[in-house]
C-alpha positions, 0 to 999 in steps of 0.5 A: 306862775306870777306872784301877787301880794294882796292885802285884805281885811282880817275877816276876809282872810279868816273866811278865805282860810275857812273856804280853803280848809273846807275845799281842801285846797290852798288859799291861793287856789280859792283866790285864783278860782274867784278871780277867774269867775270874776273876770269871766263875768266882765263885759266883753270889749265890743271890738274883740267881738267884732274882730272874731267874725272877720273872715268867718263868712265867705261870699261870691261878691268881691266888692262888699266893702264898696257896696255894702249898703246895696247888699244889705238892702237886698238882704233885707228885701228878701 
């Protein structure tokens, strides 16, 4: 596990000590949990979302890249 030195105000440190004591876990675990929760709430990179769909869908057409507008027009007409 990588280590990180973090500076914080004394009031924050005391609140962290209390939270860790109440939860019965080390202060580092409280920080890890808080950081994971924060990172989950960050907006997703739109490119990551786009790349997740690549290859997930299959069809019979072999020329979709070339004629995508026509296929979209047909799909919306239905």
